[in-house]
N, C-alpha and C positions, 0 to 999 in steps of 0.2 A: 583696919580701914585703909584703903588705898589713898595715899597722899601724893600729890604731884611733886615731882622733883626738878622740873624745868619749866620755863615759861613757854606758853603755847599762844598762837595767835588768838586774839579775842575779838568777837564781833559785837557791835552795838545792839544786836538783837537778843543777846543773852541777858537773862535777869541777873542782878547782883546776888551773891551768896546770902542765904538766910542767916540770921544771927546765930542759930544753933550750930550750923556748919562752921561759921567763923570761930565760935568758941572752941569747937573740936580742934581746928587747925592751930588756934592760939595756945592750946595746952602744951604744944611742943616748942613754944617760943617764949621762954622765960624772959621777962623784961619788956616784952611788947604789950601794948594795951589797945583795947577796942575803943574807938572814939565815934562821936557823931552818930549815935544810934546804929552802930554796926556798919558805918559807911566808910570807915578809915581805920588804919592801925598805925601806931607810932611807938618809937622807942628813943629815949635820950641816952646817949653814950657820953661818958665823962672822960676828960683827959687832964693832964697836968698843966697844960697851957694852950694858947691859941694856935700855935704852930701844929701841934699834934692833932688838934681838932680839924684844922684845915687839911692836913695830910689824910686824915680818915675820910673826910668829905670828898676829897679827890679820888680816893679808891672806890668809894661808893659811886661816884660819877662814872668812872671807867666801867665798873660792873654794870651799871644801868644802860650805858651805851651798848656794851657787849650783848646784853639780854634784850634790849629794846623795850625796857620797862622802867620808867623814871619816877623817882620819889620827889617830894618836896623836901629840901634840906634847909635846916636852920642852924647856922653856925655862930657861936660866940666864944668868949674866952672860956676855954676848958670844957666846951660841950659841942656835940653835933646831934641834933634831933633829926631822925629819919621818919618820914611819914609817907605811907602808901595808900593810894585810893585809885581805882581804875576810873578815870574820868568818862571814858567811852560808855560805861554802864552806870555811872554815878553811884558807885558803891564798890564793894570788894569782890574780887575775882580770885581764883586759886593762885594766879600769878603773883598777887600781892604777898601771899604767905610764902611762896617759893622765894621771892626776893628777900623777904625778911630773914629767912633761914640762911640765905647766901651772904647777906650783909653781916649776920652774926659770925660767919666763918672768916671774915676779912681780918687780916692782922692789924693790930693797932688798938 
């Protein structure tokens, strides 16, 4: 199966991915889960303390700016949850899965 490897511009006229396609993409992303009836994906990363969690969140933020695709980040003591959903289509786009894979490759 051809899987995207970088973010591409998304149009609001595109339909969100169907649940089956989301599950296919998710198979290559251990630790990520499908949420909200296949409208979002999220993963919780754990750290030894708050500073490490914030440092990771900052790395995710820089990546998001570079790629032009932004997650919702929730940071607390020892964790950073990263959640993707393409608001423009009110669901999931291939870009969400590309970003999840790139976030997994960040150090930290």
